[in-house]
C-alpha positions, -999 to 999 in steps of 0.1 A, spaced: 335 -303 689 330 -314 725 339 -350 732 319 -368 759 312 -404 768 283 -416 746 264 -449 749 265 -460 713 236 -484 717 213 -458 732 223 -433 704 216 -459 677 182 -468 692 173 -431 692 183 -426 656 164 -457 644 134 -447 664 133 -413 647 138 -428 612 114 -457 617 85 -438 599 106 -436 568 112 -474 569 76 -481 575 66 -460 544 88 -484 524 75 -515 542 109 -520 557 117 -532 592 145 -517 613 160 -542 638 185 -530 664 208 -553 684 231 -537 709 256 -551 734 252 -534 768 275 -505 778 292 -499 745 306 -464 751 327 -441 730 343 -407 736 329 -385 708 310 -354 700 274 -366 705 259 -344 677 286 -354 651 282 -391 659 244 -388 658 246 -372 623 270 -399 611 247 -427 624 217 -410 610 234 -408 576 242 -445 576 207 -456 586 190 -432 563 211 -445 534 202 -481 543 165 -471 542 169 -453 508 188 -481 491 174 -513 506 146 -529 487 110 -524 498 100 -551 522 135 -558 535 147 -559 571 176 -535 580 197 -549 608 217 -524 628 241 -540 653 263 -524 679 289 -545 697 324 -543 711 354 -555 692 370 -576 719 402 -580 699 408 -542 696 388 -530 726 367 -507 705 331 -505 695 317 -516 662 286 -503 644 274 -526 617 245 -522 592 232 -551 572 202 -556 549 182 -587 545 153 -595 522 
C-alpha cells in the first residue's frame, strides 16, 4: 500500500464515468457533485476499488429509472472529506 495525495472528486468522477454504461443499461442516471480540492492521503488503487464497489452496488440495487447522486465534500467540523451516495426515484 502506497499512500499518496488523491483528489477524491477527480477519482469519483473517473469511477462514475467508467460505470455509466451500467447505469444507462438500467435507465439510471449518475449525478456527481464534488467540492473543489477535496484531497485525501490514501492508496489510490485501494480507494478506487472501494468507491467502485459503492457506486456499483448503488447501480445494482437502485430501481430502474432512478437517479444516483454521488457527492464529495469536506466535513468542515472534522476537517475531513465525505463521500456520500444517495438514490432518488
